N, C-alpha and C positions, 0 to 999 in steps of 0.2 A: 320157812325160816327156822334156824335152829336156836334151841335154848341157849347156847352158848354166845350168839349174837346178840339176843335179847339181854342177856345178863351183862356183857359189855356194854350195850347201851344204857342200862340202868347205872352201871358204875361209871359211866363219862357224865350222866346227868348228875349223879349226886357229887362229883368232884368238882363240878363247875363251880369257881369263885364268884361271888354275887357280884364283885366289882371287875370281873374279868371280860374278854372281848365279846365270848358267846352270852348273849342276852335274850333268851325265848321270851316271848310276849306273854301275857296272861293268857290270852286265847291257847297259845301254844302249849301252854303249861297245863291248860285243862281239857286238852283234846282228847285224850284217851284215859281208860282205866284199864288196870291189869288183874282185877281181882274178881270179875264177874258182877252180876245185877246188884242194884241197891239192895242193901240188907239192912238200912238204917233208916231212923226218920230224918226228914228236912230239917236242918237246925233253924234255930229261931230267928226271928227277922232283925236283930240286931248282930247278928253274926255273917256279915256279908260276905266274908271269904269262904265260910263254910256252906253258905247255901251256893255259892258260885260254883264250888268243888263238887257238890252234891247235884245239882242241876247239870253240869257235865257229865259225872257219872251216869246220872239218870238217862240221859240224852243218847247214850250209846247201849242201853239195856238191850239184851237179846244179842250182842257180839259174843262170838265165842272167843274163849282165852287165846287162841292161837291167833284169831283175826286182830284182837285188841293187842297182842303183842307185836304182829307185824307192823299195826299201824304206828306203834310206839316209835319202832326203829325207824319207819319211814319218816315221821314227823322230826325225830332227831337229824335224821340226814339233810331233811328240807332245811331245818334251821341253820346247822352247820354249812350247808352248801350257800347260804345268803352272805356268810362271812368271808372275806378274803385274808382272814389273818392265819399265821403259823399255826396257832394252838387248834383253830377249826381244822385245818388242813390236816393236822396230826391226827385227831380224834376221827376224821373221816377214813384216815389211812387204816387207823387201829380197828376200825368197823368193816372195812373192805377184809381186812386180812383174816377175820373170822369168818369161818364156813358157816 
């Protein structure tokens, strides 16, 4: 998988409107990390979102940067493929167009 394809996937995810037709689940959002192994302490017990993100990050510890990025793109394709709206189809076509 190319760096360009990963960058396109990141751009798509960052551009998704919160009230748009593409709604990744919390599990989808927590699926992968792109920055390597955990390098921070687990957030405190009242930071529920922070703990969920940290736990998801910890669960993929040892995954190479390349594998993590490939999984990120695969997960986005999976999420977009579940929808049958024009916006999802447009994003899928944009991803497929990147080498």
